[in-house]
C-alpha positions in Angstrom: 97.6 137.8 153.2 100.2 137.6 156.1 96.4 137.8 159.2 99.9 139.5 161.2 97.2 141.3 162.7 97.1 143.9 160.1 94.4 142.5 158.2 90.8 144.0 158.4 88.0 142.1 157.1 85.5 144.3 155.0 82.2 143.3 154.3 79.3 144.6 152.1 81.2 145.4 149.0 79.1 146.2 145.8 78.9 143.0 143.5 80.6 145.1 141.2 84.2 145.9 142.8 86.8 143.8 141.8 90.7 143.9 144.1 91.7 146.8 142.4 88.7 148.6 143.1 89.2 147.1 146.6 92.5 148.7 146.9 91.2 152.1 145.9 88.7 152.6 148.5 91.3 152.3 150.7 94.4 153.9 149.0 94.3 157.6 150.9 95.9 155.3 153.7 99.2 154.4 151.9 99.5 151.0 153.7 97.3 149.1 151.8 99.7 145.7 150.9 97.0 143.5 149.1 93.4 143.9 149.0 91.3 140.5 147.6 87.7 140.0 147.4 86.0 136.6 148.2 84.5 135.3 145.2 82.3 132.3 144.2 84.5 129.4 143.3 81.8 128.2 140.8 80.6 131.4 139.4 83.5 134.0 139.7 81.0 136.4 141.1 82.0 138.7 144.2 80.5 137.3 147.3 79.7 140.9 148.9 83.1 140.5 150.6 86.9 140.9 151.0 90.0 141.3 152.4 92.7 144.0 152.9 96.0 144.0 154.3 98.5 146.4 155.8 101.6 147.5 156.1 101.4 147.5 159.9 98.9 146.4 162.7 98.8 149.9 163.4 98.2 151.3 160.1 95.1 148.6 160.5 93.9 149.8 163.2 94.2 153.6 162.0 92.3 152.8 158.9 89.5 150.6 161.3 88.8 154.0 163.3 88.8 156.2 160.4 86.9 154.2 157.8 84.5 152.1 159.9 81.3 153.0 159.3 81.4 156.1 157.2 80.4 156.1 153.6 81.6 154.5 150.9 82.9 156.6 147.6 81.5 155.8 144.7 79.2 153.9 145.6 75.4 154.9 147.1 73.7 153.6 150.6 77.2 151.3 151.3 79.2 152.4 154.7 82.7 150.9 155.5 81.7 147.7 157.3 85.0 146.6 158.7 86.4 143.9 161.4 89.3 142.7 162.6 90.3 139.0 160.3 91.4 136.1 162.0 93.4 133.3 160.7 96.6 131.4 161.2 95.5 131.4 165.2 98.6 130.6 167.5 98.6 128.2 171.0 101.3 130.5 171.9 101.1 132.9 174.8 104.4 135.0 174.2 102.0 137.8 172.8 102.6 137.1 169.3 98.7 135.2 169.2 95.9 134.7 170.3 95.9 132.1 173.6 92.8 129.5 172.8 93.6 126.4 172.4 94.9 125.3 168.8 91.2 123.0 168.6 89.3 126.1 169.1 87.7 127.8 166.2 86.5 131.6 166.0 83.1 132.0 163.3 82.4 135.6 162.6 78.6 136.1 162.2 77.9 139.3 160.0 74.9 141.6 159.1 72.9 140.9 162.1 69.0 142.6 162.3 68.8 144.3 165.5 66.8 141.6 166.9 69.0 139.1 167.5 70.8 139.1 170.4 74.1 137.3 171.7 71.7 134.6 173.7 69.3 133.7 170.8 72.3 133.7 168.2 74.0 131.4 170.9 71.5 129.3 171.5 70.7 128.6 167.9 74.7 127.5 167.5 74.9 125.7 170.6 72.3 123.3 169.2 75.2 122.1 166.8 76.5 118.6 166.9 80.4 118.8 167.8 80.3 122.9 168.5 80.9 123.6 172.4 80.9 127.2 172.5 83.9 128.2 175.1 82.2 132.5 174.5 80.4 134.6 172.6 81.1 138.6 171.9 77.8 140.8 170.0 79.5 144.1 168.6 76.8 146.0 167.1 75.4 143.8 164.0 78.2 140.8 164.5 79.0 138.0 166.6 82.6 136.3 167.4 81.9 132.9 168.6 84.7 130.6 169.9 84.3 127.1 170.0 86.0 123.3 170.5 
């Protein structure tokens, strides 16, 4: 997976979903390049999330807008939980990457309960040795933290 803005994180996957089934869940978009379920290195079992790369950032955006939050076919009580996957972040300012300094990292905290707010979670991470928060963004049930 290249991570050029065309990759989505897919959360809350049924543990029986493998790479091929994940690909098939997005097959109607006709734009899947690769689908990968993240597995435990020790047991080989699914960790319940994965990544799907699409042909273009526009295709990924369309899938994000169309699928996010709707029921997942074949899996009662499961809904598409999508977020943008970010890795290989560059410090270039040419429009091709984030303007974050190369020493900054991004952490996504997902599946938060409704009682967790931006302040509570930011404070929990702020106290961690070596973490200097430079920003946070609470979105529905997830929080994106940036640190140096």
